[in-house]
N, C-alpha and C positions, 0 to 999 in steps of 0.2 A: 760139183768136179774139184773144185778149188782146195776144199777141205781134203779131198782124197790125194791132189797131186801134193800137199804138205805131208799127208801121212807117207806117201810112196817117198818122199825126199828123207824122212826121219829111218824107214825101213832100210832104204839104200845106205844112209849113214851107218846104221847098225850091222848091215851086210858086210859093208866095208871093212869094219873092224873084225867081224867073224872071218870073213876072208883072209885077214893077215895073219890071225890066229892059225887058222886051218893051214895054211901055208907052212908058218913056223913049225907046227907040229908034224907035218909031213917031210920036212928035210932029211936026206940022206946023211944023217950024222948021229952022234951019240945021243943018248936019251937026255942027259944033262942040256946039250945044245939044244936039242929040240925044243925042251921045256923052256930055255931060256928064250928062244927065238917066238914060240907062241906067245911069251908073256911081253917081251920087248916091242914086237913089230907093231901091234895093236895099241900098246901103251903110248908108244911115240905118235901115232897117229891121233889118238883120243887126246893126248897132251897138245898136239897143233891144233886140233879142232876146238879144244876147251878154251885155249889162251886167245886164238885170233879169228876163231871163224863163228863160234856158236854165238847165237843172238845176244846172250847175257855174258859174253866173254869181256874179261876186264880190260884188254888191249884190242878189241875188235878193229879189223882191218877195214879200210873203206874199198870199195870196188875201184879199179879191177885187181888190187893186191889181193883182194879176200877171194876174187874168183879163181885167181892162180893158186891161192893156196889150197883151196877146194879141190881144183883140177889136180894138184899133186897130190892129195890124200886119194882120191878116186882113181887116178891112173897108176899108184902104186898096189891099190887094192885090186885093180883090174888085172894087173900084170901077176900079182900072187894068186888071184883066184884062177887065171890061165894056167900058171905052172902047175897048180895043184889039183885043181879040179877038171881042167880040159879047156881049150880054146873055144869051144862052143858056150862053156858057161862065163868064160871071161868076155866073150863078145856079148852075151845077152846082158850081164851086168852093165857092160860099158853102152850098151843101146838104151838101157832103160836110164842110166845116167843123162845122157844125152836128150833123150825124150823129156825128162823130167825139168831138166835145165831150159830147154826151150818154152815148155809150159809155164815155168818159172817166170822167165824173161815177158812172155805172152801176157800173163795175167798180172804183171806186177808184184810179183812175190818174193822179188829180191830186195828185202828192206835195207834201207840205208843205215848207216851206222848213226 
């Protein structure tokens, strides 16, 4: 179950990035703006994740700052998913993120820096 929880975490990270891209691509704007947003929104989130959150990040934050940064990425993704795919999908994503985090805390899977 613990390995499945870590796999779920990775899948949620990828879904967050995909959700941001989907939101950007679906904006009511010109094609150039939609393409730029579909690239920039996940790129910023990936940059934040890679720089400060990922297990091998060069400047990995310590908790609670890392938890706050993770939450910011997941909240942005939840809002993007809710805005582009519907509130039910956004709520489902947010629920999975919360469940995953609770299990990570329960099973000691939140690695320290």
